[in-house]
N, C-alpha and C positions, 0 to 999 in steps of 0.2 A: 932549129926545131920550132915547130908551130906551137901556139898556146894549146890547141886541141890535143896534140900529141903529148905535151907536158902533162896535161890533166889526166890523160889515160894512164901514163906511166906512174904518175903520183897516186892515182887510185889503185893501180896494181900493187904498188909498194905497200900502200896502206892495208890492202886486203891480205897480202902475204904476212905482214906484221901481225894483224889480228888473228890470222890462222895459226901462226906460231904461238901467240899468247893463249889462244883457246886450247891448243894441243898441250901446251906446257902446263896450263892450269889443271887439266885432267891428269896428266902424268905425275905432277907433284902431289896431287891429292891421293893418287894410288900408291906411290912409292916413296914419297918424301923427297927432300932435296938430294940426298946422297944416292938414292935409288934410281935417279933419272940420268940416262946417258944422252949426249947430244946427238949421236948417230941415230939412235932409236927414235929420238924426238923429231928429228928432221923427217924421218920416214912417216911418222904419225901425222905430222903437219903437212906432208906432201910437198916439201921444199928442199932445196939443196942445203946441206949443213953449213956451207959458207954464207948462206943468206941469214942464218941465225946469228952468226958471228958479226955479220955486217950490221944488223939491226941492234944487237944487244951486247956485242963484245964477248963476254964470258957467260958461263952458267950462272954465276952470281948476279950479273947484270940482267939476265933473263928472269931469274927468280924475283929480283926486286921489281922488275917491270910488271910481273904478274900481280904482285902485292899492290903496287902503286895504282894499277888500273882500277881495281875494285875499291881500294881505300879512298881514292880521290872521289869517286862517285858516291860512296857511302857517307863520307864525312861532309861533303858539300850539301847533300840532301839533309843530313842531320842539322847542319848549321842553319839552313833555310827554315826548317821546321822550328828550331829553337828560337829564331828571331820572331816568329809569329806568336810566341807565347807571352801572355801578360803575366809577368812574374809576381805581380801583386795579387793575382786571382787565388782564391782559396784552393782551387784544384791545380795550381801551377806545378806542384811536384809530380803529380800523376802525368800531366802533359809532358813534362821533361823526360820522364822515363818512356813514354810512348814515342817521343821523338828519337830516343836512343835505340829502341828495339825495332821500329818499323823499317828503316832502310835496309839493314842487312838481311831481313826476312822477306824483302820484296825483290823485284826484278834486278835492281842495281846490286843486290847482294851476291849474285853469281850462281845461285842454286847450290845443289848438293856438292859439286866439285870444289867450289871455293870454300864451302863450309868446312870441308876436311882440311884444306890448306889453312884456313883461318884458325881452326882448332890447334893444328900443329904449330902455327905461328905464335899463338898466345902462350903455349907451353914449351917453346923451343929453346935453342941455344943462343949464344951471344949474337950471332947473325940475325936471328929472328927478333931478339930483344931490341937490337939497334933499329930494325925496320919498324917495330911497334913504336919506339920513341919518335922516329922520324915522321911516320904517316898517321899515327893514331893519337899520340900524346897531346898535340895541340887541340884536337877535338875533345879529348877527355877533360882537359883543363876548362874548356868552355862549359861542359856539363857540370863539373864540380862547382864552378863559380855561379852558374845558374841556380844550383841547389842551395848554395849559401844565400843568394839573394831571395829566393822563394821562401826559404825557411831559416831566418837569421838565428834561431835558437840552436841550430846545428853548427858545430865548428868545422873547420876545414878538414881535419882528420876524419871526422865522421862522414863528411860528404865524399871524401876520397875512398873510404872503405865501402860506402854504399854504391859508388860507381863501380868499384872493382867486383863487388858481389853481383851487381847487375850483369857485368861482363861474364861472370861465371855462369849465370843463368842463360845468357845468350849462347855461349859455347855449347852448353848442354842441349839447347833447343834447335840451333841453326841447321843441324844435319838432318832434322826431321826423321829420326830413327824409328819412331812409333813405339819406343819402349814404354812411355807412360800409358799409352793406350793398351799395350799388351798387358802391362801389370794391372791395369784396371779391368781386364777381361773383355776388352772390346776388340772386335775383329773388323776386317775390311781393308781394302788397299789404299784408301786415301788418308793422309795425315790430317791433323787438325787444320782448318782453314787459317790463313795468315792473320786475319782480323781477330779470330778467337784466340789464337796463340799469343798475339801481341797483348791482348786484353789480360790473359792469365799471367804472363810475365810481368806486365805493368803493375797488376794488382799485388803480386808477390813483392816486387822491388819497392813499391811505394810503402807498403806496410812495413817492410824491413827497414826502410830508411827512417820512418818515424819511430820505430822501436829502438833503433840505434841512437837516434837523437835523444830520446827520453833517458837512455841509460849511458850516455857518453861520459858521465862523471864517475860512474861506478867502476 
């Protein structure tokens, strides 16, 4: 087999794998893990069912691959943003929360489909909790440690709670449901722009963090 043929076949396998992941992401967002059948998924992806088993083994393997693809992209970007922050700067805490919110709300976050998967993941069963521990906990610890360095007056428990509350804000915002706009009486098809949304979430999380820090002994 020539190198050129190998490259074509490798590209074809990669395209098929990505097509399966794209289809699975949408399917899991619509029906959850238990509502997705492999036969229907293969039809949606436009591939033979055997190809799904070839690439991912089981439905559990496919589900994990869907989670892994976005988690790796999000956490790597978060880590790079975090490294750029001067933790001794007076605005370091705000910058930390910006680095937390920005990636999942940008292109690497996967859009509306993965937003639903992400929300189900955070509030899911033991399978989901295990995936959160595997793919998101290392990044979470980086942020908690960064908050401790940026604001030494806050203890680890306070930083952990602040991170978890920021995650709750993210889960509520990442789907871009437009509910806040609706409740505010605003109409129109377009949700808040990413930059403006990140700014609001960051402002809320930063203020909450300092309030928690001031009251951590009470």
